[in-house]
C-alpha positions in Angstrom: 0.0 -0.1 -0.1 1.1 3.5 -0.8 2.7 5.6 2.2 1.0 8.9 1.3 -1.9 10.7 2.9 -5.2 11.7 1.3 -4.6 15.5 0.9 -1.2 14.6 -0.6 -2.8 12.2 -2.9 -5.3 14.7 -4.0 -2.6 17.0 -4.6 -0.4 14.5 -6.9 -3.5 13.8 -9.1 -4.3 17.5 -9.5 -0.8 17.9 -10.5 -1.0 15.0 -13.0 -4.6 16.6 -14.3 -2.7 19.9 -14.4 0.1 18.1 -16.7 -2.3 16.0 -19.0 -5.3 17.7 -20.5 -8.3 15.2 -21.3 -6.6 12.2 -19.8 -9.0 9.3 -19.8 -10.0 7.6 -16.4 -8.1 4.4 -16.7 -5.0 5.8 -17.8 -5.2 8.2 -15.0 -5.4 5.5 -12.6 -2.4 3.5 -14.2 -0.3 6.6 -14.3 -1.0 7.1 -10.3 -1.0 3.6 -9.2 2.3 2.5 -11.5 4.0 5.8 -9.4 3.9 4.1 -6.0 2.5 7.2 -4.6 -0.9 6.4 -4.2 -2.7 2.5 -4.3 -5.7 1.7 -6.3 -8.0 2.5 -2.8 -6.6 5.9 -2.3 -6.9 7.0 -6.0 -10.6 6.1 -5.9 -10.8 8.1 -2.7 -9.1 11.2 -3.9 -10.3 11.4 -7.5 -14.3 11.3 -5.8 -13.1 13.8 -3.4 -11.8 16.1 -6.4 -14.9 15.7 -8.1 -17.1 15.9 -5.2 -15.2 19.5 -4.1 -15.2 20.4 -8.2 -11.2 20.5 -8.2 -11.5 18.0 -11.2 -14.0 16.6 -13.8 -14.6 13.4 -15.2 -17.1 12.8 -18.1 -17.6 11.6 -21.5 -16.8 14.2 -24.3 -19.3 14.8 -27.1 -18.1 13.2 -30.3 -15.7 11.0 -28.4 -14.5 8.6 -30.7 -12.0 6.6 -28.3 -13.4 3.6 -26.6 -12.6 1.2 -23.7 -12.6 -2.5 -24.1 -16.4 -2.8 -24.1 -17.0 -0.3 -27.0 -17.9 2.6 -24.3 -16.6 5.8 -25.1 -13.6 6.8 -22.9 -14.2 9.0 -19.7 -12.2 12.1 -19.7 -10.9 13.7 -17.0 -9.6 17.2 -16.4 -8.7 19.6 -13.6 -11.3 22.5 -13.1 -10.4 26.2 -12.8 -11.0 26.0 -9.1 -8.9 22.8 -9.1 -5.8 24.9 -10.8 -5.8 27.4 -8.1 -6.1 25.2 -5.6 -2.8 23.6 -7.1 -1.2 26.7 -7.7 -1.5 27.5 -4.0 -0.5 24.1 -2.7 2.2 23.1 -5.2 4.9 24.2 -3.2 4.3 21.7 -0.5 4.8 18.9 -3.4 8.3 17.8 -3.2 10.7 18.7 -6.3 11.3 14.9 -6.6 7.6 13.8 -7.2 7.0 16.6 -9.3 10.0 15.6 -11.5 8.9 11.9 -11.3 5.5 12.8 -12.2 6.3 15.1 -15.1 8.7 12.5 -16.6 6.4 9.5 -16.6 3.5 11.4 -18.0 1.3 9.3 -20.2 
């Protein structure tokens, strides 16, 4: 299990969403879990809380042609303007090695 607390996990997800726009939800999950900063359960909790607080969105875009393995259009994730504000205020709290790793591992 990842050794990071939920607030830092949410900050990491905001940073990821800031780095890559319109990221498919499964790709975001893989990126987060493969980073070893979040496990699956903390990822799901952080993502749901960010959506609840309107700091990120997750939705199928009109005209989305990419599909998941079952043929449904992909849900894409983005940071909201409110999420950008929170990220800019809290970014100094995210250690630079984590930022560097996440930037280099971006899908």
